[in-house]
ZAMARGU-4260 file (C-alpha; in steps of 0.2 Angstrom, whole numbers, plus 5000, padded with zeros to 4 digits):
<rodrens>
0) 5597/5355/5654 | 5582/5348/5663 | 5586/5358/5679 | 5586/5374/5669 | 5570/5370/5661
5) 5562/5365/5678 | 5569/5382/5685 | 5561/5392/5671 | 5544/5383/5673 | 5545/5386/5692
10) 5549/5404/5689 | 5534/5406/5677 | 5523/5397/5689 | 5527/5408/5704 | 5525/5424/5694
15) 5508/5418/5687 | 5503/5415/5705 | 5508/5432/5710 | 5499/5440/5696 | 5483/5430/5700
20) 5484/5436/5718 | 5487/5453/5713 | 5471/5453/5702 | 5462/5449/5718 | 5465/5466/5725
25) 5452/5478/5716 | 5455/5496/5716 | 5443/5510/5712 | 5452/5525/5703 | 5449/5544/5705
30) 5458/5555/5693 | 5456/5573/5686 | 5441/5566/5676 | 5432/5563/5692 | 5435/5581/5698
35) 5453/5579/5706 | 5463/5594/5703 | 5479/5584/5698 | 5484/5566/5695 | 5500/5569/5705
40) 5494/5565/5722 | 5508/5566/5735 | 5499/5564/5752 | 5483/5560/5760 | 5474/5560/5777
45) 5457/5560/5785 | 5449/5573/5796 | 5439/5569/5812 | 5422/5572/5802 | 5427/5559/5789
50) 5432/5570/5774 | 5447/5563/5764 | 5461/5576/5760 | 5473/5574/5746 | 5488/5585/5743
55) 5493/5587/5724 | 5505/5596/5713 | 5490/5608/5709 | 5480/5611/5724 | 5473/5603/5740
60) 5457/5593/5738 | 5444/5588/5751 | 5433/5573/5745 | 5416/5567/5752 | 5415/5552/5741
65) 5406/5561/5727 | 5414/5578/5724 | 5430/5587/5727 | 5432/5604/5736 | 5448/5611/5729
70) 5459/5624/5737 | 5471/5634/5727 | 5483/5649/5730 | 5474/5665/5727 | 5486/5680/5726
75) 5472/5692/5730 | 5468/5682/5746 | 5480/5682/5760 | 5471/5668/5768 | 5472/5656/5754
80) 5484/5641/5753 | 5502/5648/5751 | 5506/5636/5737 | 5497/5624/5725 | 5511/5611/5728
85) 5507/5601/5743 | 5520/5589/5750 | 5513/5583/5767 | 5497/5583/5778 | 5496/5580/5796
90) 5480/5579/5806 | 5484/5582/5825 | 5475/5576/5841 | 5466/5593/5843 | 5457/5591/5826
95) 5468/5604/5816 | 5475/5600/5799 | 5493/5605/5795 | 5498/5607/5777 | 5516/5607/5771
100) 5519/5615/5755 | 5533/5621/5744 | 5530/5639/5751 | 5528/5636/5769 | 5518/5628/5783
105) 5500/5633/5786 | 5486/5628/5797 | 5468/5625/5790 | 5453/5634/5798 | 5438/5623/5794
110) 5426/5635/5801 | 5431/5649/5788 | 5439/5637/5775 | 5455/5648/5776 | 5473/5645/5779
115) 5485/5653/5791 | 5503/5653/5786 | 5517/5651/5798 | 5526/5667/5793 | 5543/5660/5798
120) 5541/5646/5786 | 5537/5657/5771 | 5546/5651/5755 | 5552/5636/5764 | 5550/5618/5757
125) 5541/5608/5770 | 5545/5590/5768 | 5537/5581/5783 | 5526/5585/5798 | 5522/5577/5815
130) 5515/5583/5832 | 5517/5579/5850 | 5504/5588/5861 | 5506/5607/5858 | 5522/5605/5848
135) 5523/5604/5829 | 5539/5596/5822 | 5542/5598/5804 | 5556/5596/5791 | 5560/5611/5780
140) 5574/5613/5768 | 5583/5598/5777 | 5582/5606/5794 | 5571/5600/5809 | 5560/5614/5817
145) 5549/5614/5832 | 5534/5626/5834 | 5525/5628/5850 | 5507/5631/5846 | 5503/5639/5863
150) 5518/5651/5864 | 5520/5654/5845 | 5539/5651/5847 | 5548/5642/5833 | 5565/5633/5835
155) 5578/5626/5823 | 5582/5610/5833 | 5594/5603/5820 | 5604/5619/5820 | 5606/5618/5839
160) 5610/5600/5839 | 5622/5602/5824 | 5612/5589/5814 | 5610/5592/5795 | 5602/5584/5780
165) 5586/5578/5788 | 5574/5571/5776 | 5559/5565/5787 | 5552/5566/5804 | 5539/5555/5814
170) 5533/5550/5831 | 5532/5533/5839 | 5519/5526/5850 | 5528/5533/5866 | 5528/5550/5858
175) 5546/5550/5854 | 5553/5559/5839 | 5562/5549/5825 | 5571/5557/5810 | 5579/5551/5795
180) 5594/5559/5785 | 5602/5559/5768 | 5617/5550/5775 | 5608/5534/5780 | 5605/5537/5798
185) 5590/5537/5809 | 5590/5547/5825 | 5580/5548/5841 | 5577/5566/5848 | 5579/5569/5867
190) 5569/5584/5870 | 5577/5586/5888 | 5594/5588/5882 | 5590/5594/5864 | 5601/5580/5857
195) 5600/5566/5845 | 5605/5548/5847 | 5610/5542/5829 | 5610/5525/5822 | 5617/5520/5805
200) 5606/5508/5795 | 5619/5503/5782 | 5632/5490/5784 | 5650/5496/5783 | 5656/5494/5765
205) 5639/5494/5758 | 5638/5505/5743 | 5620/5509/5737 | 5617/5523/5725 | 5608/5533/5739
210) 5609/5532/5758 | 5593/5543/5759 | 5580/5538/5772 | 5563/5542/5766 | 5552/5537/5781
215) 5552/5532/5799 | 5536/5523/5805 | 5532/5514/5822 | 5525/5497/5818 | 5516/5497/5835
220) 5526/5483/5842 | 5543/5490/5848 | 5551/5493/5831 | 5553/5507/5818 | 5550/5503/5800
225) 5563/5513/5789 | 5560/5517/5771 | 5575/5521/5760 | 5578/5527/5742 | 5589/5513/5736
230) 5589/5499/5749 | 5571/5495/5751 | 5562/5493/5769 | 5572/5490/5785 | 5565/5487/5803
235) 5574/5494/5818 | 5572/5486/5835 | 5571/5500/5848 | 5576/5489/5862 | 5591/5480/5854
240) 5595/5495/5843 | 5598/5483/5829 | 5590/5482/5812 | 5587/5470/5797 | 5582/5472/5779
245) 5564/5466/5775 | 5565/5456/5758 | 5551/5462/5747 | 5558/5457/5731 | 5565/5439/5733
250) 5567/5436/5714 | 5573/5454/5710 | 5590/5462/5713 | 5585/5480/5708 | 5586/5494/5721
255) 5569/5497/5729 | 5563/5515/5733 | 5551/5515/5748 | 5540/5530/5750 | 5527/5525/5763
260) 5522/5511/5775 | 5505/5507/5781 | 5504/5496/5796 | 5489/5484/5797 | 5496/5473/5811
265) 5512/5468/5819 | 5517/5457/5804 | 5506/5464/5791 | 5509/5480/5782 | 5508/5488/5765
270) 5523/5496/5757 | 5521/5510/5744 | 5536/5510/5732 | 5542/5517/5715 | 5538/5499/5710
275) 5520/5497/5716 | 5513/5491/5732 | 5520/5476/5742 | 5509/5468/5755 | 5520/5460/5767
280) 5516/5446/5779 | 5530/5435/5785 | 5520/5419/5786 | 5513/5422/5768 | 5519/5425/5751
285) 5522/5443/5748 | 5509/5451/5736 | 5516/5463/5723 | 5503/5475/5716 | 5508/5484/5700
290) 5500/5493/5686 | 5492/5480/5674 | 5486/5488/5657 | 5475/5473/5654 | 5467/5475/5672
295) 5457/5491/5675 | 5455/5486/5693 | 5474/5486/5696 | 5484/5500/5704 | 5484/5515/5692
300) 5502/5519/5693 | 5518/5510/5701 | 5525/5526/5709 | 5515/5525/5725 | 5518/5541/5736
305) 5506/5538/5751 | 5496/5525/5759 | 5482/5528/5772 | 5468/5517/5781 | 5452/5527/5784
310) 5439/5525/5797 | 5429/5512/5787 | 5445/5501/5785 | 5448/5505/5767 | 5465/5509/5760
315) 5470/5524/5750 | 5485/5524/5739 | 5490/5540/5730 | 5502/5539/5715 | 5512/5551/5705
320) 5504/5549/5688 | 5488/5539/5691 | 5479/5549/5704 | 5470/5540/5719 | 5467/5522/5721
325) 5455/5515/5734 | 5454/5498/5741 | 5437/5497/5750 | 5433/5487/5765 | 5420/5477/5756
330) 5409/5463/5763 | 5419/5450/5753 | 5434/5450/5742 | 5428/5447/5724 | 5441/5440/5711
335) 5437/5445/5694 | 5441/5434/5679 | 5439/5442/5662 | 5447/5441/5645 | 5464/5449/5641
340) 5473/5450/5625 | 5490/5451/5632 | 5491/5436/5644 | 5483/5419/5648 | 5465/5422/5652
345) 5447/5416/5649 | 5443/5416/5631 | 5425/5424/5631 | 5414/5437/5640 | 5397/5428/5641
350) 5401/5414/5654 | 5388/5401/5655 | 5389/5383/5663 | 5403/5379/5676 | 5408/5362/5682
355) 5423/5354/5691 | 5432/5338/5687 | 5440/5326/5698 | 5457/5335/5698 | 5449/5351/5703
360) 5450/5360/5687 | 5435/5370/5682 | 5427/5369/5664 | 5419/5385/5659 | 5407/5386/5644
365) 5405/5403/5636 | 5392/5408/5623 | 5405/5418/5613 | 5422/5410/5613 | 5420/5391/5616
370) 5426/5381/5631 | 5439/5385/5645 | 5448/5374/5657 | 5454/5384/5672 | 5466/5379/5686
375) 5461/5389/5702 | 5478/5386/5710 | 5489/5392/5696 | 5476/5404/5687 | 5480/5396/5670
380) 5467/5395/5657 | 5467/5383/5642 | 5455/5388/5628 | 5445/5376/5617 | 5438/5382/5601
385) 5431/5374/5585 | 5445/5369/5573 | 5459/5367/5586 | 5465/5350/5593 | 5449/5348/5604
390) 5438/5349/5589 | 5422/5355/5599 | 5407/5358/5588 | 5403/5376/5591 | 5409/5391/5601
395) 5392/5394/5609 | 5392/5382/5624 | 5376/5380/5634 | 5376/5364/5644 | 5390/5355/5653
400) 5391/5340/5664 | 5405/5329/5671 | 5403/5310/5669 | 5418/5302/5677 | 5432/5305/5665
405) 5421/5312/5652 | 5413/5329/5649 | 5396/5332/5640 | 5396/5348/5630 | 5379/5355/5624
410) 5379/5368/5611 | 5368/5381/5603 | 5360/5373/5588 | 5376/5362/5584 | 5372/5347/5594
415) 5381/5337/5608 | 5399/5334/5611 | 5407/5321/5622 | 5425/5325/5628 | 5438/5313/5635
420) 5445/5323/5650 | 5461/5313/5649 | 5465/5317/5632 | 5455/5333/5631 | 5448/5328/5614
425) 5430/5326/5607 | 5427/5307/5606 | 5409/5308/5601 | 5397/5320/5593 | 5378/5319/5593
430) 5366/5328/5582 | 5347/5328/5580 | 5340/5313/5569 | 5324/5305/5564 | 5326/5289/5574
435) 5316/5285/5589 | 5331/5286/5600 | 5339/5301/5592 | 5339/5319/5599 | 5325/5330/5591
440) 5335/5346/5593 | 5352/5352/5591 | 5350/5366/5604 | 5356/5357/5620 | 5351/5370/5634
445) 5355/5360/5650 | 5364/5344/5655 | 5361/5336/5672 | 5369/5322/5681 | 5357/5314/5693
450) 5360/5306/5710 | 5360/5289/5702 | 5373/5295/5689 | 5360/5296/5675 | 5363/5310/5662
455) 5348/5321/5657 | 5346/5334/5643 | 5334/5348/5642 | 5333/5355/5624 | 5323/5366/5613
460) 5312/5352/5609 | 5310/5339/5622 | 5317/5331/5638 | 5329/5316/5636 | 5339/5303/5646
465) 5355/5296/5639 | 5355/5277/5638 | 5373/5272/5641 | 5371/5254/5636 | 5364/5258/5619
470) 5373/5275/5617 | 5357/5283/5612 | 5343/5294/5620 | 5326/5291/5628 | 5313/5304/5625
475) 5301/5307/5640 | 5285/5306/5631 | 5275/5310/5647 | 5281/5327/5646 | 5275/5339/5632
480) 5284/5338/5616 | 5288/5354/5605 | 5292/5362/5622 | 5308/5372/5626 | 5315/5364/5642
485) 5327/5376/5651 | 5332/5369/5667 | 5333/5353/5678 | 5334/5350/5697 | 5332/5335/5708
490) 5325/5332/5725 | 5331/5319/5737 | 5317/5307/5732 | 5325/5306/5715 | 5311/5317/5708
495) 5317/5327/5693 | 5310/5345/5691 | 5310/5352/5673 | 5308/5370/5669 | 5302/5377/5652
500) 5299/5392/5643 | 5280/5397/5644 | 5274/5380/5649 | 5278/5380/5667 | 5287/5367/5678
505) 5285/5348/5677 | 5291/5334/5688 | 5295/5316/5684 | 5300/5301/5695 | 5304/5286/5685
510) 5306/5275/5701 | 5288/5279/5706 | 5282/5281/5689 | 5275/5298/5693 | 5274/5314/5682
515) 5264/5330/5681 | 5266/5349/5682 | 5268/5361/5696 | 5256/5376/5696 | 5256/5392/5705
520) 5239/5399/5703 | 5233/5417/5704 | 5216/5423/5698 | 5214/5406/5690 | 5230/5408/5680
525) 5246/5397/5682 | 5259/5411/5684 | 5273/5399/5679 | 5265/5397/5661 | 5265/5416/5659
530) 5284/5418/5660 | 5301/5409/5656 | 5308/5397/5669 | 5327/5401/5669 | 5334/5390/5683
535) 5328/5377/5695 | 5337/5373/5712 | 5334/5362/5727 | 5342/5367/5743 | 5348/5357/5758
540) 5330/5358/5766 | 5323/5351/5749 | 5314/5368/5745 | 5312/5371/5727 | 5318/5387/5720
545) 5311/5393/5703 | 5320/5407/5695 | 5310/5416/5681 | 5310/5431/5671 | 5297/5439/5682
550) 5304/5435/5699 | 5309/5421/5711 | 5298/5408/5719 | 5302/5397/5734 | 5291/5382/5737
555) 5293/5371/5752 | 5297/5353/5752 | 5279/5348/5755 | 5273/5359/5740 | 5260/5368/5751
560) 5267/5385/5752 | 5275/5398/5740 | 5286/5413/5744 | 5288/5425/5730 | 5303/5437/5728
565) 5303/5452/5716 | 5308/5470/5716 | 5295/5474/5728 | 5303/5465/5742 | 5322/5466/5739
570) 5327/5460/5722 | 5336/5473/5711 | 5328/5465/5696 | 5314/5452/5692 | 5325/5444/5679
575) 5333/5430/5689 | 5347/5420/5681 | 5352/5407/5694 | 5351/5402/5712 | 5364/5394/5723
580) 5366/5389/5741 | 5383/5391/5749 | 5391/5380/5762 | 5383/5390/5776 | 5366/5388/5769
585) 5364/5406/5763 | 5355/5408/5746 | 5364/5418/5732 | 5354/5424/5717 | 5360/5432/5701
590) 5349/5444/5692 | 5351/5456/5677 | 5355/5470/5689 | 5366/5463/5702 | 5369/5449/5715
595) 5358/5445/5730 | 5362/5437/5746 | 5348/5429/5757 | 5353/5426/5775 | 5349/5409/5780
600) 5344/5414/5798 | 5336/5431/5796 | 5330/5429/5778 | 5335/5447/5774 | 5341/5451/5757
605) 5356/5461/5753 | 5359/5466/5735 | 5377/5469/5728 | 5382/5478/5712 | 5397/5484/5703
610) 5399/5497/5717 | 5402/5483/5729 | 5417/5476/5719 | 5407/5465/5706 | 5414/5464/5688
615) 5397/5471/5682 | 5379/5470/5687 | 5371/5459/5673 | 5375/5440/5676 | 5371/5426/5664
620) 5358/5412/5662 | 5362/5396/5672 | 5379/5402/5677 | 5382/5397/5696 | 5394/5385/5704
625) 5400/5380/5721 | 5417/5371/5721 | 5423/5358/5733 | 5432/5371/5743 | 5416/5381/5746
630) 5421/5395/5733 | 5407/5402/5723 | 5408/5406/5704 | 5396/5416/5695 | 5396/5420/5676
635) 5391/5436/5668 | 5391/5444/5651 | 5408/5451/5655 | 5417/5437/5663 | 5417/5428/5679
640) 5418/5432/5697 | 5423/5420/5712 | 5423/5422/5731 | 5422/5412/5746 | 5406/5416/5756
645) 5414/5411/5772 | 5424/5427/5771 | 5408/5437/5770 | 5407/5451/5784 | 5394/5464/5788
650) 5400/5482/5787 | 5391/5491/5802 | 5400/5507/5799 | 5389/5522/5801 | 5394/5536/5789
655) 5391/5554/5795 | 5380/5564/5784 | 5385/5582/5780 | 5375/5596/5770 | 5389/5600/5757
660) 5381/5613/5746 | 5368/5626/5745 | 5362/5632/5728 | 5352/5646/5721 | 5347/5644/5702
665) 5360/5630/5701 | 5374/5641/5707 | 5384/5636/5722 | 5384/5648/5737 | 5391/5649/5754
670) 5378/5650/5768 | 5378/5664/5780 | 5373/5662/5798 | 5361/5675/5805 | 5365/5686/5791
675) 5382/5691/5798 | 5397/5694/5787 | 5406/5678/5793 | 5405/5666/5780 | 5404/5648/5786
680) 5406/5632/5775 | 5389/5624/5772 | 5396/5608/5780 | 5397/5617/5797 | 5381/5628/5796
685) 5367/5624/5807 | 5355/5638/5803 | 5352/5649/5788 | 5342/5664/5785 | 5335/5666/5767
690) 5326/5681/5760 | 5308/5678/5754 | 5313/5681/5736 | 5327/5667/5739 | 5315/5654/5743
695) 5319/5644/5728 | 5335/5634/5732 | 5342/5617/5733 | 5353/5607/5746 | 5366/5594/5742
700) 5372/5582/5755 | 5383/5567/5757 | 5386/5552/5768 | 5405/5550/5770 | 5405/5532/5765
705) 5419/5528/5752 | 5418/5509/5750 | 5402/5510/5740 | 5395/5527/5740 | 5383/5522/5726
710) 5374/5510/5739 | 5370/5524/5751 | 5351/5529/5751 | 5345/5545/5758 | 5329/5552/5766
715) 5324/5569/5771 | 5310/5579/5779 | 5306/5597/5781 | 5297/5600/5798 | 5286/5615/5797
720) 5280/5609/5780 | 5278/5591/5783 | 5284/5578/5796 | 5284/5564/5784 | 5301/5556/5778
725) 5304/5557/5759 | 5314/5542/5753 | 5324/5547/5738 | 5335/5532/5735 | 5353/5538/5731
730) 5348/5555/5725 | 5359/5568/5735 | 5350/5584/5731 | 5333/5591/5735 | 5325/5606/5728
735) 5313/5618/5737 | 5302/5630/5726 | 5293/5645/5733 | 5294/5640/5751 | 5282/5650/5761
740) 5288/5662/5774 | 5292/5654/5791 | 5304/5643/5801 | 5308/5625/5795 | 5320/5611/5801
745) 5328/5601/5787 | 5333/5584/5792 | 5343/5572/5782 | 5348/5554/5785 | 5355/5539/5776
750) 5358/5521/5776 | 5374/5512/5779 | 5383/5501/5767 | 5372/5487/5771 | 5356/5497/5766
755) 5351/5499/5784 | 5344/5515/5790 | 5356/5522/5804 | 5355/5536/5817 | 5366/5549/5808
760) 5353/5563/5806 | 5360/5580/5801 | 5349/5595/5805 | 5348/5612/5797 | 5337/5626/5802
765) 5330/5636/5788 | 5322/5653/5791 | 5313/5661/5776 | 5313/5679/5781 | 5298/5690/5776
770) 5299/5706/5767 | 5302/5721/5777 | 5284/5725/5777 | 5280/5708/5785 | 5294/5708/5798
775) 5290/5707/5817 | 5295/5726/5818 | 5284/5730/5804 | 5269/5721/5812 | 5273/5729/5828
780) 5273/5746/5818 | 5257/5741/5810 | 5249/5737/5827 | 5256/5754/5833 | 5249/5763/5818
785) 5232/5754/5820 | 5232/5759/5838 | 5237/5777/5834 | 5224/5777/5820 | 5211/5770/5832
790) 5216/5783/5845 | 5216/5797/5833 | 5199/5791/5826 | 5192/5790/5843 | 5199/5807/5846
795) 5192/5813/5830 | 5176/5805/5833 | 5176/5813/5851 | 5180/5830/5844 | 5168/5828/5830
800) 5154/5824/5843 | 5160/5839/5853 | 5160/5849/5837 | 5143/5842/5832 | 5137/5846/5849
805) 5144/5863/5849 | 5136/5865/5831 | 5120/5859/5838 | 5121/5871/5853 | 5127/5885/5841
810) 5112/5881/5829 | 5101/5880/5845 | 5108/5897/5850 | 5107/5904/5833 | 5089/5897/5831
815) 5086/5904/5848 | 5094/5920/5844 | 5084/5920/5828 | 5068/5916/5837 | 5072/5930/5849
820) 5077/5941/5835 | 5061/5937/5826 | 5052/5939/5842 | 5060/5956/5846 | 5058/5961/5828
825) 5039/5956/5828 | 5037/5965/5845 | 5046/5980/5839 | 5036/5980/5823 | 5020/5978/5832
830) 5025/5992/5844 | 5030/6002/5829 | 5013/5999/5821 | 5004/6003/5837 | 5015/6019/5840
835) 5013/6025/5823 | 4995/6028/5823 | 4994/6039/5839 | 5011/6046/5834 | 5003/6052/5817
840) 4988/6059/5827 | 5001/6068/5838 | 5011/6074/5823 | 4997/6082/5814 | 4992/6094/5828
845) 5010/6096/5832 | 5014/6102/5815 | 4999/6115/5816 | 5005/6121/5833 | 5023/6123/5826
850) 5016/6135/5813 | 5011/6147/5828 | 5026/6144/5839 | 5031/6162/5837 | 5015/6167/5845
855) 5019/6157/5860 | 5036/6162/5865 | 5034/6155/5883 | 5032/6138/5876 | 5042/6139/5860
860) 5057/6130/5868 | 5047/6116/5875 | 5037/6114/5859 | 5052/6113/5849 | 5059/6099/5860
865) 5042/6090/5859 | 5042/6092/5840 | 5060/6086/5838 | 5057/6070/5849 | 5041/6067/5840
870) 5050/6067/5823 | 5063/6056/5831 | 5051/6044/5837 | 5042/6044/5821 | 5058/6041/5812
875) 5063/6027/5824 | 5046/6019/5821 | 5049/6021/5802 | 5066/6013/5803 | 5059/5998/5812
880) 5046/5996/5799 | 5059/5998/5785 | 5071/5985/5793 | 5056/5973/5794 | 5053/5976/5775
885) 5072/5973/5772 | 5071/5956/5782 | 5056/5951/5772 | 5063/5957/5755 | 5048/5969/5754
890) 5058/5986/5753 | 5057/5995/5737 | 5071/6007/5732 | 5068/6022/5720 | 5085/6027/5712
895) 5087/6046/5708 | 5102/6057/5707 | 5106/6063/5724 | 5119/6076/5729 | 5127/6067/5743
900) 5137/6082/5750 | 5122/6093/5751 | 5112/6078/5759 | 5125/6076/5772 | 5126/6095/5776
905) 5107/6095/5777 | 5107/6080/5789 | 5121/6088/5799 | 5111/6104/5801 | 5097/6094/5809
910) 5109/6087/5822 | 5117/6104/5825 | 5108/6108/5841 | 5112/6091/5848 | 5130/6093/5843
915) 5132/6109/5852 | 5122/6104/5867 | 5135/6090/5869 | 5149/6101/5867 | 5156/6092/5852
920) 5164/6097/5836 | 5159/6090/5820 | 5170/6094/5804 | 5166/6089/5786 | 5180/6086/5774
925) 5178/6085/5755 | 5188/6089/5739 | 5172/6093/5729 | 5157/6104/5731 | 5145/6091/5725
930) 5145/6073/5722 | 5130/6065/5714 | 5126/6047/5715 | 5111/6036/5709 | 5103/6032/5726
935) 5086/6030/5735 | 5086/6047/5744 | 5076/6041/5759 | 5087/6026/5761 | 5104/6035/5760
940) 5097/6048/5772 | 5093/6034/5784 | 5111/6027/5783 | 5119/6044/5785 | 5107/6049/5799
945) 5111/6033/5809 | 5130/6035/5807 | 5130/6053/5812 | 5118/6049/5827 | 5130/6034/5832
950) 5145/6046/5831 | 5136/6059/5841 | 5130/6046/5854 | 5147/6037/5857 | 5160/6051/5852
955) 5168/6061/5866 | 5172/6078/5857 | 5178/6075/5839 | 5167/6070/5825 | 5173/6069/5807
960) 5165/6066/5791 | 5176/6064/5776 | 5169/6062/5758 | 5181/6056/5744 | 5179/6049/5726
965) 5188/6032/5722 | 5195/6026/5705 | 5181/6013/5704 | 5168/6027/5703 | 5162/6025/5721
970) 5159/6038/5734 | 5168/6034/5750 | 5161/6042/5766 | 5171/6040/5783 | 5162/6044/5799
975) 5174/6045/5813 | 5173/6049/5832 | 5185/6049/5846 | 5174/6039/5858 | 5181/6023/5866
980) 5188/6010/5854 | 5177/5996/5849 | 5186/5979/5855 | 5192/5969/5840 | 5181/5954/5845
985) 5166/5965/5845 | 5169/5974/5828 | 5159/5961/5818 | 5146/5960/5831 | 5141/5979/5830
990) 5132/5976/5814 | 5120/5963/5820 | 5103/5968/5825 | 5099/5972/5843 | 5117/5971/5848
995) 5124/5984/5860 | 5141/5984/5869 | 5140/5983/5888 | 5152/5997/5891 | 5139/6008/5883
1000) 5124/6003/5892 | 5120/6021/5897 | 5118/6025/5879 | 5100/6024/5872 | 5094/6015/5856
1005) 5086/5999/5850 | 5102/5991/5842 | 5095/5991/5825 | 5102/6007/5818 | 5119/6000/5812
1010) 5111/5984/5805 | 5098/5994/5796 | 5112/6006/5789 | 5123/5991/5782 | 5107/5982/5775
1015) 5102/5998/5765 | 5121/6001/5760 | 5121/5983/5753 | 5104/5986/5744 | 5113/6000/5735
1020) 5127/5988/5730 | 5138/5997/5743 | 5147/5992/5759 | 5148/5998/5777 | 5163/5993/5787
1025) 5171/5998/5804 | 5189/6001/5807 | 5201/6010/5819 | 5209/6023/5809 | 5221/6036/5817
1030) 5215/6031/5834 | 5197/6035/5829 | 5182/6024/5828 | 5178/6025/5809 | 5163/6019/5799
1035) 5167/6018/5780 | 5153/6019/5769 | 5156/6016/5750 | 5142/6019/5738 | 5143/6017/5719
1040) 5140/6033/5709 | 5130/6023/5696 | 5118/6008/5699 | 5119/5993/5688 | 5103/5990/5678
</rodrens>
């Protein structure tokens, strides 16, 4: 009976130990709520850049520590993944990712984010993949295939070797192929002979429910680890060709389904099974990690499908229902202790004082659930609450102190208890009283046992010492009364330091009879009196550490220097709860926003938060303890953490930084390089060209650090705008608005997990392109246009100058001609005046002689000639004088009815003799006997006379006068001759005064006849024009029949 009872106790003890050890492994979970495409995660791997890849039952996921890039089948895209159900992933030595799906094997192109399906495997279920140099080996539909990447040749190896039912394939460290089968065999493939050397891993007569081999994995030390469906894990020695079973379940007989093995070292590996994870180390007890519904940090699901160790040293465990689990390679492994309703655990959340008794048990006071006794070896808690056997006074515990076999327990407003640790019962209760040696407060805040084994109490009203001989209390009257004393510390000279709320820090040395206060002065004010002192601690060098609600102070042992710590120089919060020095002399500080480690040698501060594996960020007042094995305990508002600072390690891993997303107006886009059609993933792009109207954008980036991505801080600069770094804490996105046109270089960098800035800069060239009217081509065009405009302007100016010069020359010529014309006209006028007088004197006698011409037959002819020329000269003189009058607007016309036909006949008769003498023939054509017009008879006569004279002068033989009426009540008279044609360029010149054609230099005349004729015609509101009609020189005279009034 006793043996059975003992066995049961031993079984319970061992299982409790296992559970406690299991809780020490803290997983971070990633599920669909975090962006994962599906919680059934079958496989995982990491690429050379550092991205994690996860194959699920609903798509392939790429993870950067913050967000997921999900790839799914798209029936409209032939370059998409062939199936959403991903079975296996393999990253080869050339940097290519091979994906095995239920619908074939494909290769991922990271430059295009596309998938190339191996067509021969279409619709085949790919079960496993491995590679040796240029050969890809994979299992599809229980057959082994070999695909040569270079030659593109696919071979069915198992068919040639007559081997069936293959379930898995892998390579050992010597690049040999090992396969497993459904029939319990592993086989080594000889590529030279294309044969398999098989080995059975089940004993003859063994009858498991399944013989299936699930994996073959080289342990790196001459053996193959073999996973099975129903017989756990086996190890096969490649040299001796023998195997043995590795016992993972020493107290269980159930069959164990092993899916994955992760080798950490020769004798240390993690085994993923259908029953959680087994951590195997032959020289240590096997750790079994399973899903614990009361522990949010346990593995999320027992069905573990894959295990992978990343570049940081963290371990990924994928499960069938629980998504992804990550065990980061943290600075130290923190054990979390927190309340649980379904198993033995600590009773409260708000953990306060912690002390250790002689037997090694920890006594933990909470502010919400009484007192706890904790066995660090077994992990067993015993809870003490008011009303149970212990009979403690209250569940809000503040002060604890061990005094031999007794435990002093201070409560909140319920006095002081004294417990006998042997019986674990309260043997005495003290409350405030009116007596001189009574406590004056029931709020016992802190209890301290001094170097000389004296017990001191800080309360909400006074500072006390316990008088053991009289079993009463001594009030230190040298310290202020009505003061809330919060903490106690002691230096090696037995000086007690006492902290208070808003009254500062006091000291007292009973041996030296000294007392007083410590002051830290600033601008005449004692800073310690302006805040609450929360904790006091003396270190091994006798420095005094003062924790307050406004920072931490370090005062050297000589009290002559002060070092202040706050949020400006490394603390995550100014509210400091406790200070502790570990066995390595490093200082640990708890705050309201995390834990801080101060390195003893470098004095550098390193802050830790929940992201680093802590239970939570906010700790609790006065809750810090270093046990006799060097383990540290810190209480918080959610439980308790413990760790050994000797295991602390610095993580110097440098995470690569990638630009993961480019956004316009909050929408994700893919970047285009050089504006070509090839779309590249943002992670690979090195340069982007953005249009000027797309200058409002944002960039998202990520440092691939999975252990604690929340700890990574970032900085960036945009060269071309500013060369200064912008430090943006853990913000991963920057926004640019209305970026001016130009070329920029965006550079981003990050810290590592220790908060140290590292050399991992990522550069992106950003070109803000101008609008087309501001491009280089446009500017060149503008310059060309400006040049052309300048050239044309110069040409125009030059031509304008030439034109102006020509105009001036023309004006000069015109003025000169005018002057000449005026001179000629004046000269002719003067001559005409001079001639007219003697001509008149000649004309008179000539007229008298002509009356007697018949009487002088011998001189008749000559007299007629003289008379005619005298008349002509007289007429010419009159024309000159009339032309002068017209030019000076002094000629007056007297309109009368004139028979134009009769006038023409009369004038022609005057020229009859001249016509006949020139052997010319003149004909007159008219359709009416008379045509009367209103005209100045003398002026019309001059017009007709000049035109007839001109025709006689220049005509050869034919002279024609044609008289017609027009519909506009005008008379049209045409004077034609068959003389030489007037050149076209001279036709307008003949009506100008004093103009004569060169070819007619032999003809006489003054050159004003035609000009006078046109001027007189215009005075009659008529016209006189020249044309070539019927090959005859023709002057057309048009005169109105009636003059306007």
